[in-house]
N, C-alpha and C positions, 0 to 999 in steps of 0.2 A: 431800575435797580436790577443788577445781575444776580440771578439765583445762585446760591452756593453750590459748588461742584460736589458731586457724589464721590465719595472715596472709592478708589480703585479696589475692586474685589477680585482676587485671583481665583480661578476655577479650581476647585478641590478635586484631585484625582480620585477616581472611583475604581481604578484597576492598577495593579502593580505587576511588573515582571522583575523578579529578584533572582539574579544570577548567583552561581555558586561562589564567585569571587567577591561577592558583596555589592556588585553594581545594582542599582535600583532604577528601573525605567517606569515612568508614570504615564498613565493613559486614561481613557474613558471606558468603563466596563460595559459589556453587553453579554447576552446569553445567560448561562447559569451563574449563580453566586457561589461563593466559597473559594477554595484554593485547591491546586493540584501540583504535584511535583513531577517533572518529566524532563526529557531532553528537548532542546530547542533546535529545530532545523528550519530551512527556508525552501519554499517551493516556487518555481519560476513560471508555472502555468498561468495563462490568461483566463482560462475558463475551467469549468469542472470542479469548482470549490466544494460542491456538495458530495461528489464522488470521492474527492480527496479526504474530506473530514470523516467519511464513513468507511474508508478503507481500513480493514483490521490491521494492515501492515503498519499503520501509524499509531498503534497502541503504545503507550509510554512516551508519546511525543507531543510537542506543542508546535504547530505549523505557523511559520511566518510567511505571509503571502507577499511576494515582491511586487505583484501587480497591485496598484493602489486602490482600485475600485472593486471591492468584493461584496457580494450580497445583493447587488442592485436588481438582479433578476429574480430574487426570492428563492423559494424552495418548493419542492413537490415530493410526492411519494414514489416517483418512478426512478429517481437518480440516486437512490440509496444503494450502497455496495455491500454492506455487511449482511451476512446470511440471516441473522436474527436481530432486526432493528430494536426490539424491546430490550435486548442485552446491551445495546449501545457500545459495540466494539469499534474503536477507531481512535482518532486524535482526542486528547483530553483538553486541549486548548488551541486557540487560534488568535493570530495577531494581524490587524489590518492597519493600513495607513490612514484611509479616509473613513469617515462615519458612513454607516449603511443608510441609504435612502429608501424611500418607499419602493416596493418591487414593481417592475414594469416588464412583464413578459407573459405571453399567452399561456405558458405552461405553469406559471406560478400559482401555487395554492396556499402559500404561507409566507410570512415575513421572516427573514433570516434570524432576527433576534429571538422571536418566539420559538423557531425551530431549534436553535442552539440551546435555548433554555430547556426545552423538553428532552433533548438528548443528553443534557448534563455537560455540555461543552462550555468551558469558561473562555470568554473572548475579551479582547480589548482593542480599541481603535485610538487614532490620534497620536501615533508615535512615528518616529523616523525609521521606517522599515529598511530603507537603503543603508542607514548607518548600522542597524542590527545585522543586516545581511553581510556587510563588510566585516563586521566583528567576527561573525561565524566563519567567513572565508579565511580570516587571518588566524584566529585562535582555535577553530574547530567548534563542534556543536556543544554548547554548554549545558550543564544541568541547571535547572531553574525551577522556581515556583511561580505560577501565574495565579493571581488572586483578584477577585471582584467583590467589592462591598459597596452597595449603593450609598451608604452613609460616609464612605471615605475613611472609615476607621480600620486600621490594620495593626497587627502586632508584628512590627518590622523585625524585632529581635528573633521571634519564632520563625518567621518566613526565611530569614537569612540562615538560621541554623538548619532548617529543613533542606534548603537548597544545597548547603555546604556538605551535609551529611549523607545525602542520597547517593548510593553507590553507582548509579548509572545503568546502562543497558548491557555492558560487557558481563558475560556469564549469566545473563538473565533469560530464562525460558518463558516467553510470553505466549507461545503457541498454545500451551495448555490452558491459558485463560480465555482465549478467543475461539478455540475449536468447538465443533458441534458436540452436544451432549450425547447424541445417539445417531445411528445411521438414518438416512432419509434418501428419497429419490427426487431428482430434479428434472422437470420437464419443460420449463419456460424457455422460449426461443427469443432471439434478439428483437429489439425494439424496431418498429417500422413507423416512419413518419405518418401521422394522421390515423394510425391504426393501433399503436401501442405494442404490447407483448402478446404472443400467442402461445399455445400449448402444443408440444410435439406428441403425436398419438401413435406413431408407427416407427419405433426405433429399429435401426438396422445393425447396431452394435452396442456393446455394454462397456462403459468406462467406469472404473472405481476411482473416485477422487479423494485422496487423503487430505483432510481439511486442517491445514496449519493456520488458517485465517483467510479462507477462500473468498474471492470477490464474485458477486453475482454474474457479472458480464462474462467472466470466464466460463461459467457453467452454461450460460445462454448460448455462447458460440459453439460449445461442444454439443449441446442439444440441437442446435441449428444444423449441424452436420449429420444428424441422425443418431446421436448417441443417447441411450438411456444412461443417465449419470447417477450412480449410487455414491452418496457422500458418506464418508466414514470419519470418526474422530481421529485425531492425530496419533493417539496411542494404540490404534488398532493393530493387531498382530498380523504377520505375513500369512499365517495359516487361515485366519478369518478372511483376509482379502482374497486369497487364492480359492477359498471355498465358494466365493461368489462367482467364480468362473468368468473373470473379466476378459474382454478382448483387448483392453488397454488400461494402463494405470496412470493416473495424473497426480503429480505432487504439487500442491498449491503454494501460493504466496503466503506470507505471514510475518509477524513482528519478532523483535528480539534478536538475541545472539544465536546464530545457527549452530555454533559449537555446543551450546547448552541444550537446544532442542535435539541435536544430533545424538545426545546420550541415549535416547530411546528410539529415535527415528532411524538412525543410520543402520543398526542391525536388521531392522525390518526391510529397509530398502536393499540391503545386501542380499537378503534371502530372496526378494523379488527378482533381483538381477540374475539369479541362478536359473530362471525360466527364460523362455523366448518371447514373453509377452512385451509388447511395445510400452515404453515409459516416456512420459513427457513431464518436465518440471518448469515452473515459472517462479522467479524471485527467490523466496526462501526455499522453495522446492528445488530450484537450480543449485542453491548452496548445499542443500541436503544431499543431492545426487553427487556433487563434487566431493563432499566429505566421504560418502559411501564408496567412491571410487579411489580414495586415497589422497585427495587433495586437501588443501587447507583454506580457511577463511580468515579475514582480518578486518578490524574496525577501520572505517574510512575517516579521513580528516573532517570533511564536511558533508559527505554522502552525495547521492544523486537523487534529486527530487524535482520533477518538472515534466512538462509535456512537449519539450522541444530539444530532446537529446539525439544527436546523430549517432547511429550505430551501423557498422559495416558487417554484412553477412559474407564471410569468406567463401561460403559454399556457392554463392551466386555472383559475388563481386558487386552487389548492389548496396546502396546506402539507404537506410530508412530512418524516418523521424519517429522517435518512440517516447513513451511515457516511462519515467523511472521513479522508483521509490525504494531506496535501500541505503542503509548506513553501514552495512558490512559487504565485503566483496570476496569473490574467489581469487586466490593467489594463483595466477596463471603459471608461474614458475614452479608451483608445487604439484601440478598435474602430472601423474605418472604416464609412462609409455602406454599407448593404446587409447588415451583420451585426447581428443583433438579440440582445439579452440576454434569455434565456428563464428563467433561474433565478438566484436571489440568496440568499445566506446571511442569515438573520434574526438571526444573532449579531453580525455586523459589516458587513453590506451588501456583502461582496465578491462578485465574479462567480462563478457556479456553473453557467452554461450559456449556449450560444449557438446560433444557427441562421443559415444563409445564406438570406436572403430569396428566396423563390420557387424554391429548390433543395432537393433531398432530402439535405441536409447538416446535421448537428447534433452537439452534444457536451455533456457535463456534467462538472463538476469532481468531484462526489462518486462514491461507489461503489454503484450501484443493485443490484449482485449480492449485497451483504453482508447483506441482510435484517435491518436493525436495527429496522424499523418495524412488523411484521417484513418486509412485502413492499411497502411504500409506493411504491418506485421501480421495481418490476419492469415497469411499463407502458412504460418506456423501451425495453426490448428488443422489446416488441410494436410500439411506434412505429417502430422500425427495420425490423422484419419487414414492417410495413404499407407502408413506402416501397418495399420490394422488390416486394411484391405489387401495389402500384399501378402500378409501372413495367411489370409483366407483365400488367396488366389483370385482376387477381384481386381478389375481394372482401376487404375489410379485416377484421382480427380486432378484437374488443372490446379497447380498451386497458386497461380496469380490470374 
């Protein structure tokens, strides 16, 4: 006798991505439970998911990973990028193609699911990330709600309303949410294989870093070149910065609309530019500098997020492979006379760097500290150090 067949039981989704247009994408939840409203972008990096998810520049965003296998090497305490991990500044959500398997890496100290849970990052797996990426490329980065409920029970009406009504990142100042609460000194130097991080104990210059959402590895590379780095909150006045007698001023990366952050940051930068102190900016810091010099910024259609972006440095004629993470860009046509475009994206021709003619002031849109090339852009930190050394009459370091 043939046993009766068991009825087909469809798997109940435990995670939803609800777009502002009402589209609902179902998946399997992991990480934190609950829901979060944010902008959905995609990142094309094959590695570095922990650095990506802890980058404060991703505040207010849900990251879709185009590489299908994310999380299989686990997580650790060394690859976190936000300055204060307890504050959990970074992406609010993550989207994966494949389920996360047990970690297999000698540096792993934790399972990705548990790590996401502790950081409060809501994640989902089991969806067609290629289709979602194609949708973003066609229609732009949508506002959405990501939700995870282990019992699969959702208030779909509420989730759709929240996604539809969220105003998005335009005009939103997020730097104030991720910046440091007070000034501090950074001394940790870059990671060395089989040794880890070290402490710098004999600084030869003083750099003040304005924290709009700074990443740890930026600070490490500055410290590695001999800088004592004093980190100050985003709203620190120019008088307070100059009172610290810096040899150089660094404008950090960060999230949100640069025009909104510029309401208080631009006047400070304009005051700093009246001195002859070298200035270097990265990402949001680049955009802040451009605004301070009279340029404009604009929201991008799909943004640049990945570790495989080709950028040309017009000052050397060389092409470098860089890490990108920005949804706003400097409008090159808006740059006034006296401001030179130094770097350009070879993907779409957008601006990736500027310098103030005849002055020790420059910035780049990409992340030279992220080592995707692997170190194609590290010369920019030495370029900054050389501007400081030149001002003090010291010999230059080799840039490459």
